PyMOL CGO cylinders between C-alpha atoms (Angstrom):
from pymol import cmd
from pymol.cgo import CYLINDER

trace = [
    CYLINDER, 112.54, 78.78, 84.39, 112.82, 75.37, 85.79, 0.3, 1, 1, 1, 1, 1, 1,
    CYLINDER, 112.82, 75.37, 85.79, 116.53, 75.29, 86.28, 0.3, 1, 1, 1, 1, 1, 1,
    CYLINDER, 116.53, 75.29, 86.28, 116.57, 78.79, 88.42, 0.3, 1, 1, 1, 1, 1, 1,
    CYLINDER, 116.57, 78.79, 88.42, 116.81, 79.06, 91.58, 0.3, 1, 1, 1, 1, 1, 1,
    CYLINDER, 116.81, 79.06, 91.58, 115.95, 82.88, 91.71, 0.3, 1, 1, 1, 1, 1, 1,
    CYLINDER, 115.95, 82.88, 91.71, 112.73, 81.83, 89.51, 0.3, 1, 1, 1, 1, 1, 1,
    CYLINDER, 112.73, 81.83, 89.51, 111.02, 79.30, 91.72, 0.3, 1, 1, 1, 1, 1, 1,
    CYLINDER, 111.02, 79.30, 91.72, 112.06, 80.71, 94.78, 0.3, 1, 1, 1, 1, 1, 1,
    CYLINDER, 112.06, 80.71, 94.78, 109.77, 83.88, 94.78, 0.3, 1, 1, 1, 1, 1, 1,
    CYLINDER, 109.77, 83.88, 94.78, 107.29, 81.66, 92.77, 0.3, 1, 1, 1, 1, 1, 1,
    CYLINDER, 107.29, 81.66, 92.77, 106.81, 79.50, 95.29, 0.3, 1, 1, 1, 1, 1, 1,
    CYLINDER, 106.81, 79.50, 95.29, 106.22, 81.57, 98.07, 0.3, 1, 1, 1, 1, 1, 1,
    CYLINDER, 106.22, 81.57, 98.07, 103.21, 83.27, 96.25, 0.3, 1, 1, 1, 1, 1, 1,
    CYLINDER, 103.21, 83.27, 96.25, 102.19, 80.04, 94.41, 0.3, 1, 1, 1, 1, 1, 1,
    CYLINDER, 102.19, 80.04, 94.41, 104.09, 76.52, 95.23, 0.3, 1, 1, 1, 1, 1, 1,
    CYLINDER, 104.09, 76.52, 95.23, 101.03, 74.46, 94.07, 0.3, 1, 1, 1, 1, 1, 1,
    CYLINDER, 101.03, 74.46, 94.07, 100.85, 75.62, 90.42, 0.3, 1, 1, 1, 1, 1, 1,
    CYLINDER, 100.85, 75.62, 90.42, 102.15, 73.11, 88.01, 0.3, 1, 1, 1, 1, 1, 1,
    CYLINDER, 102.15, 73.11, 88.01, 104.45, 74.17, 85.11, 0.3, 1, 1, 1, 1, 1, 1,
    CYLINDER, 104.45, 74.17, 85.11, 102.56, 73.54, 82.31, 0.3, 1, 1, 1, 1, 1, 1,
    CYLINDER, 102.56, 73.54, 82.31, 105.45, 71.14, 80.29, 0.3, 1, 1, 1, 1, 1, 1,
    CYLINDER, 105.45, 71.14, 80.29, 107.02, 69.28, 83.28, 0.3, 1, 1, 1, 1, 1, 1,
    CYLINDER, 107.02, 69.28, 83.28, 103.93, 68.66, 85.04, 0.3, 1, 1, 1, 1, 1, 1,
    CYLINDER, 103.93, 68.66, 85.04, 105.20, 69.16, 88.23, 0.3, 1, 1, 1, 1, 1, 1,
    CYLINDER, 105.20, 69.16, 88.23, 104.69, 71.57, 90.91, 0.3, 1, 1, 1, 1, 1, 1,
    CYLINDER, 104.69, 71.57, 90.91, 106.54, 74.82, 91.51, 0.3, 1, 1, 1, 1, 1, 1,
    CYLINDER, 106.54, 74.82, 91.51, 107.35, 73.49, 95.11, 0.3, 1, 1, 1, 1, 1, 1,
    CYLINDER, 107.35, 73.49, 95.11, 108.61, 70.20, 93.83, 0.3, 1, 1, 1, 1, 1, 1,
    CYLINDER, 108.61, 70.20, 93.83, 110.96, 71.91, 91.15, 0.3, 1, 1, 1, 1, 1, 1,
    CYLINDER, 110.96, 71.91, 91.15, 112.33, 74.00, 93.86, 0.3, 1, 1, 1, 1, 1, 1,
    CYLINDER, 112.33, 74.00, 93.86, 113.28, 71.10, 96.11, 0.3, 1, 1, 1, 1, 1, 1,
    CYLINDER, 113.28, 71.10, 96.11, 114.78, 69.41, 93.18, 0.3, 1, 1, 1, 1, 1, 1,
    CYLINDER, 114.78, 69.41, 93.18, 117.21, 72.02, 91.67, 0.3, 1, 1, 1, 1, 1, 1,
    CYLINDER, 117.21, 72.02, 91.67, 120.65, 71.79, 92.01, 0.3, 1, 1, 1, 1, 1, 1,
    CYLINDER, 120.65, 71.79, 92.01, 121.52, 75.66, 91.66, 0.3, 1, 1, 1, 1, 1, 1,
    CYLINDER, 121.52, 75.66, 91.66, 123.23, 75.65, 95.00, 0.3, 1, 1, 1, 1, 1, 1,
    CYLINDER, 123.23, 75.65, 95.00, 123.90, 79.58, 94.78, 0.3, 1, 1, 1, 1, 1, 1,
    CYLINDER, 123.90, 79.58, 94.78, 122.46, 81.58, 97.55, 0.3, 1, 1, 1, 1, 1, 1,
    CYLINDER, 122.46, 81.58, 97.55, 119.25, 83.55, 96.65, 0.3, 1, 1, 1, 1, 1, 1,
    CYLINDER, 119.25, 83.55, 96.65, 118.69, 87.17, 98.35, 0.3, 1, 1, 1, 1, 1, 1,
    CYLINDER, 118.69, 87.17, 98.35, 115.06, 88.50, 98.66, 0.3, 1, 1, 1, 1, 1, 1,
    CYLINDER, 115.06, 88.50, 98.66, 114.34, 92.32, 98.63, 0.3, 1, 1, 1, 1, 1, 1,
    CYLINDER, 114.34, 92.32, 98.63, 111.00, 93.73, 100.26, 0.3, 1, 1, 1, 1, 1, 1,
    CYLINDER, 111.00, 93.73, 100.26, 109.91, 96.97, 99.88, 0.3, 1, 1, 1, 1, 1, 1,
]
cmd.load_cgo(trace, "trace")
């Protein structure tokens, strides 16, 4: 989870201040530090 942009990006939209239980950093911080450069396409219904 912490290394997957496709997980962190949508999670950061709904819960950016949630702290990862093992790493002790917020979802927003994880997203900023991620080295995944793949593009994310969100689909809204």
